Backbone as CSV, one residue per row, in Angstrom:
resi,resn,N_x,N_y,N_z,CA_x,CA_y,CA_z,C_x,C_y,C_z
1,MET,207.172,109.537,84.652,206.357,108.941,83.634,204.898,109.176,84.018
2,THR,204.243,109.986,83.236,202.847,110.308,83.514,201.966,109.676,82.465
3,GLU,200.905,109.150,82.937,199.936,108.573,82.021,198.823,109.584,81.798
4,GLU,198.475,109.756,80.558,197.381,110.675,80.261,196.062,109.935,80.396
5,CYS,195.186,110.547,81.093,193.861,109.947,81.279,192.939,110.457,80.193
6,GLU,192.345,109.544,79.500,191.362,109.931,78.499,190.028,110.146,79.187
7,PRO,189.310,111.151,78.753,188.001,111.366,79.378,187.082,110.185,79.109
8,ALA,186.359,109.829,80.120,185.435,108.699,79.986,184.316,109.083,79.030
9,SER,183.973,108.150,78.172,182.881,108.425,77.239,181.551,108.314,77.990
10,PRO,180.594,109.146,77.607,179.307,109.079,78.308,178.631,107.739,78.058
11,PRO,177.833,107.287,78.995,177.167,105.999,78.800,176.193,106.082,77.625
12,ALA,176.067,104.988,76.947,175.164,104.933,75.795,173.719,105.063,76.269
13,VAL,172.960,105.879,75.565,171.558,106.086,75.912,170.711,105.282,74.942
14,ASP,169.782,104.547,75.496,168.862,103.764,74.687,168.049,104.726,73.817
15,PRO,168.006,104.530,72.502,167.267,105.464,71.641,165.776,105.536,71.964
16,ARG,165.209,104.447,72.472,163.781,104.475,72.835,163.549,105.374,74.038
17,VAL,164.475,105.338,74.991,164.369,106.201,76.172,164.548,107.659,75.752
18,ALA,165.510,107.921,74.875,165.720,109.283,74.384,164.481,109.791,73.646
19,ALA,163.820,108.924,72.905,162.607,109.322,72.186,161.486,109.695,73.146
20,VAL,161.383,108.974,74.259,160.359,109.296,75.262,160.613,110.684,75.830
21,PHE,161.856,110.970,76.189,162.171,112.281,76.749,161.969,113.391,75.716
22,ASP,162.304,113.128,74.457,162.058,114.125,73.404,160.563,114.373,73.229
23,ASP,159.765,113.323,73.346,158.321,113.462,73.194,157.708,114.271,74.336
24,MET,158.274,114.160,75.533,157.707,114.828,76.705,158.249,116.235,76.939
25,LYS,159.264,116.654,76.196,159.861,117.976,76.407,158.847,119.120,76.321
26,PRO,157.948,119.140,75.331,156.999,120.265,75.281,156.096,120.333,76.514
27,TYR,155.706,119.185,77.055,154.861,119.172,78.248,155.629,119.710,79.462
28,LEU,156.866,119.254,79.616,157.683,119.717,80.733,157.962,121.209,80.625
29,ALA,158.254,121.677,79.416,158.538,123.097,79.213,157.304,123.951,79.506
30,THR,156.140,123.494,79.065,154.907,124.249,79.312,154.616,124.357,80.801
31,ALA,154.709,123.254,81.506,154.460,123.281,82.950,155.482,124.163,83.662
32,ALA,156.726,124.133,83.203,157.764,124.952,83.835,157.518,126.436,83.606
33,VAL,157.159,126.821,82.374,156.924,128.233,82.074,155.732,128.758,82.873
34,ILE,154.653,127.992,82.909,153.470,128.425,83.658,153.788,128.514,85.150
35,GLY,154.546,127.563,85.651,154.944,127.608,87.054,155.833,128.799,87.370
36,LEU,156.754,129.129,86.459,157.630,130.280,86.681,156.866,131.597,86.631
37,CYS,155.873,131.684,85.757,155.095,132.926,85.660,154.262,133.163,86.921
38,GLY,153.730,132.119,87.503,152.866,132.276,88.668,153.575,132.168,89.998
39,ALA,154.819,131.711,89.997,155.542,131.500,91.251,155.706,132.769,92.082
40,PRO,156.042,133.909,91.495,156.185,135.106,92.336,154.902,135.445,93.097
41,THR,153.764,135.304,92.438,152.498,135.598,93.109,152.230,134.575,94.199
42,GLU,152.449,133.305,93.896,152.198,132.270,94.902,153.070,132.449,96.136
43,LEU,154.276,132.954,95.944,155.156,133.197,97.084,154.805,134.490,97.815
44,ALA,154.350,135.494,97.071,154.075,136.804,97.663,152.752,136.842,98.430
45,VAL,151.742,136.125,97.963,150.413,136.213,98.578,150.434,135.857,100.066
46,PRO,151.040,134.757,100.491,151.058,134.474,101.938,151.765,135.568,102.741
47,ILE,152.836,136.107,102.198,153.580,137.149,102.903,152.738,138.416,103.015
48,VAL,152.091,138.808,101.909,151.255,140.006,101.914,150.077,139.822,102.872
49,ARG,149.455,138.651,102.857,148.342,138.403,103.782,148.818,138.524,105.235
50,ARG,149.992,138.021,105.517,150.538,138.092,106.875,150.806,139.544,107.270
51,LEU,151.395,140.302,106.344,151.694,141.704,106.629,150.422,142.534,106.824
52,LEU,149.353,142.155,106.139,148.078,142.859,106.290,147.301,142.402,107.522
53,GLY,147.821,141.399,108.209,147.172,140.910,109.421,146.016,139.964,109.160
54,ARG,145.918,139.433,107.973,144.848,138.486,107.650,145.290,137.075,108.012
55,THR,144.318,136.258,108.361,144.613,134.858,108.656,144.016,133.996,107.557
56,GLY,144.414,132.764,107.539,143.899,131.816,106.551,144.806,131.695,105.346
57,VAL,144.687,130.572,104.671,145.499,130.271,103.499,144.668,130.532,102.252
58,SER,145.164,131.410,101.387,144.473,131.731,100.145,144.830,130.682,99.088
59,THR,143.847,129.908,98.666,144.090,128.881,97.647,143.779,129.384,96.245
60,GLY,143.248,130.596,96.135,142.882,131.151,94.828,144.031,131.165,93.827
61,PRO,145.207,131.739,94.179,146.309,131.766,93.213,146.736,130.370,92.752
62,GLY,146.801,129.438,93.686,147.197,128.077,93.317,146.193,127.408,92.404
63,LEU,144.904,127.626,92.679,143.867,127.017,91.832,143.869,127.604,90.433
64,VAL,144.050,128.926,90.331,144.098,129.553,88.999,145.337,129.095,88.255
65,GLU,146.444,128.997,88.950,147.667,128.536,88.292,147.540,127.075,87.857
66,LEU,146.868,126.277,88.668,146.616,124.885,88.294,145.741,124.821,87.043
67,ALA,144.701,125.637,86.989,143.840,125.680,85.794,144.646,126.120,84.575
68,ASN,145.522,127.101,84.747,146.367,127.549,83.634,147.276,126.417,83.149
69,ALA,147.838,125.654,84.083,148.731,124.553,83.707,147.984,123.459,82.961
70,VAL,146.794,123.106,83.443,146.002,122.066,82.775,145.622,122.521,81.369
71,LEU,145.213,123.779,81.239,144.865,124.311,79.926,146.082,124.338,79.002
72,GLY,147.230,124.736,79.546,148.459,124.753,78.744,148.846,123.371,78.262
73,LEU,148.733,122.365,79.139,149.049,120.994,78.735,148.055,120.472,77.702
74,ALA,146.790,120.897,77.809,145.792,120.489,76.814,146.106,121.097,75.452
75,VAL,146.558,122.339,75.434,146.929,122.974,74.165,148.130,122.268,73.545
76,VAL,149.110,121.916,74.358,150.273,121.184,73.845,149.838,119.835,73.280
77,ARG,148.946,119.161,73.970,148.454,117.857,73.487,147.738,118.015,72.154
78,LEU,146.907,119.053,72.039,146.209,119.314,70.785,147.204,119.596,69.671
79,TYR,148.217,120.371,69.973,149.267,120.670,68.999,149.984,119.398,68.564
80,ARG,150.275,118.528,69.516,150.999,117.297,69.184,150.138,116.326,68.378
81,GLN,148.818,116.371,68.561,147.929,115.467,67.833,147.634,115.951,66.422
82,GLN,147.660,117.261,66.199,147.325,117.814,64.889,148.422,118.770,64.415
83,PRO,149.600,118.247,64.100,150.708,119.131,63.746,150.488,119.908,62.449
84,ALA,149.758,119.341,61.494,149.533,120.050,60.232,148.690,121.299,60.451
85,ARG,147.689,121.183,61.288,146.820,122.325,61.592,147.606,123.455,62.257
86,TRP,148.483,123.092,63.172,149.244,124.094,63.892,150.407,124.623,63.072
87,ALA,150.878,123.854,62.082,151.969,124.333,61.226,151.531,125.558,60.439
88,ARG,150.254,125.582,60.023,149.747,126.760,59.298,149.768,127.987,60.199
89,LEU,149.417,127.813,61.468,149.430,128.941,62.402,150.857,129.393,62.713
90,ARG,151.779,128.439,62.735,153.166,128.750,63.067,153.804,129.624,61.999
91,ASP,153.379,129.459,60.740,153.962,130.229,59.648,153.482,131.677,59.632
92,ARG,152.381,131.970,60.303,151.852,133.327,60.352,152.546,134.119,61.450
93,PRO,152.484,135.460,61.353,153.050,136.261,62.445,152.237,136.065,63.729
94,VAL,152.876,136.291,64.852,152.222,136.100,66.143,151.120,137.144,66.297
95,PRO,149.876,136.704,66.560,148.806,137.681,66.778,149.099,138.530,68.012
96,ARG,148.756,139.806,67.937,149.035,140.716,69.050,148.311,140.287,70.329
97,GLY,147.141,139.684,70.171,146.394,139.234,71.345,147.135,138.178,72.128
98,LEU,147.972,137.395,71.451,148.727,136.334,72.118,149.866,136.896,72.971
99,LEU,150.248,138.128,72.704,151.333,138.745,73.469,150.913,139.054,74.913
100,VAL,149.613,139.063,75.183,149.158,139.308,76.553,149.155,138.028,77.382
101,LEU,149.431,136.892,76.765,149.418,135.619,77.487,150.378,135.609,78.677
102,PRO,151.640,136.017,78.513,152.516,136.034,79.700,151.996,136.978,80.790
103,LEU,151.428,138.093,80.378,150.860,139.022,81.353,149.695,138.371,82.097
104,TYR,148.865,137.633,81.360,147.760,136.910,81.995,148.282,135.868,82.984
105,LEU,149.313,135.110,82.575,149.854,134.057,83.442,150.450,134.629,84.724
106,ILE,150.911,135.870,84.679,151.482,136.507,85.864,150.391,137.125,86.737
107,LEU,149.422,137.799,86.096,148.429,138.556,86.854,147.223,137.735,87.317
108,SER,146.876,136.669,86.619,145.681,135.916,87.007,145.776,135.319,88.409
109,PRO,146.909,134.760,88.831,146.978,134.303,90.219,146.871,135.457,91.220
110,ALA,147.411,136.613,90.857,147.327,137.770,91.757,145.881,138.219,91.926
111,MET,145.125,138.197,90.853,143.717,138.593,90.944,142.927,137.567,91.768
112,ALA,143.295,136.304,91.667,142.594,135.257,92.413,142.868,135.356,93.913
113,ALA,143.926,136.046,94.292,144.247,136.201,95.711,143.194,137.044,96.421
114,ARG,142.468,137.856,95.685,141.438,138.705,96.279,140.150,137.943,96.549
115,TRP,140.041,136.723,96.054,138.832,135.914,96.197,138.793,135.326,97.607
116,GLU,138.034,135.916,98.477,137.988,135.506,99.887,137.324,134.147,100.093
117,ARG,136.499,133.708,99.167,135.868,132.384,99.324,136.873,131.250,99.157
118,ALA,138.015,131.553,98.579,139.037,130.529,98.379,140.002,130.435,99.551
119,VAL,139.718,131.154,100.630,140.583,131.105,101.813,140.157,129.917,102.673
120,VAL,141.108,129.074,103.003,140.857,127.900,103.852,141.719,128.013,105.105
121,LEU,141.454,127.153,106.072,142.207,127.141,107.326,142.275,128.553,107.907
122,ARG,141.124,129.142,108.102,141.023,130.555,108.505,141.726,130.872,109.824
123,GLN,141.930,129.890,110.672,142.590,130.145,111.951,144.116,130.023,111.858
124,ARG,144.611,129.568,110.734,146.054,129.360,110.556,146.723,130.608,109.984
125,SER,148.028,130.608,110.076,148.819,131.679,109.479,148.765,131.546,107.959
126,PRO,148.721,132.663,107.242,148.725,132.575,105.775,150.026,132.007,105.217
127,LEU,151.065,131.959,106.025,152.343,131.427,105.548,152.266,129.933,105.232
128,TRP,151.216,129.260,105.726,151.010,127.862,105.351,150.785,127.744,103.847
129,GLY,150.320,128.802,103.220,150.072,128.793,101.782,151.325,128.584,100.960
130,ALA,152.478,128.936,101.516,153.735,128.739,100.793,154.044,127.253,100.614
131,ALA,153.434,126.403,101.426,153.674,124.961,101.310,152.835,124.328,100.206
132,LEU,151.843,125.054,99.710,150.964,124.524,98.674,151.359,125.067,97.314
133,SER,151.628,124.187,96.370,151.923,124.599,95.003,151.362,123.557,94.051
134,PRO,150.124,123.762,93.582,149.527,122.759,92.693,150.273,122.588,91.380
135,VAL,150.885,123.658,90.855,151.611,123.513,89.603,152.852,122.660,89.818
136,GLY,153.432,122.745,91.005,154.537,121.848,91.330,154.095,120.399,91.279
137,VAL,152.873,120.140,91.722,152.319,118.786,91.652,152.158,118.359,90.192
138,VAL,151.700,119.282,89.331,151.557,118.977,87.894,152.926,118.678,87.295
139,GLN,153.931,119.498,87.634,155.274,119.276,87.105,155.819,117.926,87.551
140,ILE,155.612,117.592,88.803,156.072,116.296,89.307,155.321,115.167,88.610
141,GLY,154.027,115.361,88.371,153.232,114.351,87.664,153.721,114.122,86.245
142,VAL,153.996,115.201,85.514,154.490,115.069,84.141,155.853,114.393,84.150
143,LEU,156.703,114.746,85.096,158.012,114.115,85.195,157.883,112.632,85.544
144,ALA,156.942,112.292,86.423,156.724,110.888,86.785,156.235,110.088,85.584
145,VAL,155.349,110.676,84.777,154.873,109.999,83.569,156.036,109.787,82.605
146,THR,156.901,110.790,82.470,158.055,110.676,81.580,158.981,109.549,82.022
147,ILE,159.276,109.501,83.304,160.174,108.453,83.809,159.529,107.082,83.662
148,SER,158.232,106.997,83.909,157.526,105.726,83.766,157.577,105.235,82.318
149,ARG,157.336,106.159,81.384,157.403,105.768,79.963,158.807,105.362,79.558
150,ALA,159.814,106.057,80.072,161.189,105.715,79.746,161.542,104.326,80.274
151,ARG,161.116,104.022,81.489,161.384,102.693,82.044,160.683,101.609,81.244
152,ARG,159.425,101.897,80.849,158.680,100.923,80.064,159.349,100.702,78.709
153,ALA,159.835,101.782,78.083,160.521,101.651,76.794,161.812,100.875,76.943
154,LYS,162.508,101.092,78.039,163.755,100.371,78.280,163.514,98.895,78.509
155,ARG,162.438,98.582,79.300,162.093,97.177,79.548,161.665,96.484,78.265
156,THR,160.895,97.163,77.443,160.427,96.584,76.183,161.597,96.286,75.263
157,GLY,162.584,97.178,75.268,163.764,96.979,74.425,164.670,95.886,74.934
158,ALA,164.679,95.640,76.238,165.565,94.626,76.823,165.040,93.217,76.598
159,GLU,163.732,93.103,76.384,163.146,91.759,76.239,163.323,91.211,74.856
């Protein structure tokens, strides 16, 4: 005699919490895309500096990638605040100039690696640079804001 086990139903999700996560998805996606585009350069620069026999940690790629992430999040915020304005742009074909954006996101950190004034800890190995990822900090910050808002929405609904 075998008993059939029914699959457990997923736990009910508070609609307010789900709304918070839906609201934050564009921010998380933007930070993730920018981080993925610049990650190869951020990982390669310390290795290349080491192979070339240079010392010091190059912060240029991380700073440029951080600037790209902040700008990307600002554009998403502008889009979210003025959806009618952006809806008109969405209906048009993608401008050819916008197609270079991914190329810019990949190459701009690489170009910043040549900026010698952005090298810190000159006596250290450049491999210390692999421990620094400002866009990772932005991603963690956006995720922390999302979780904080979800908790606040859940608490507000429970009261």
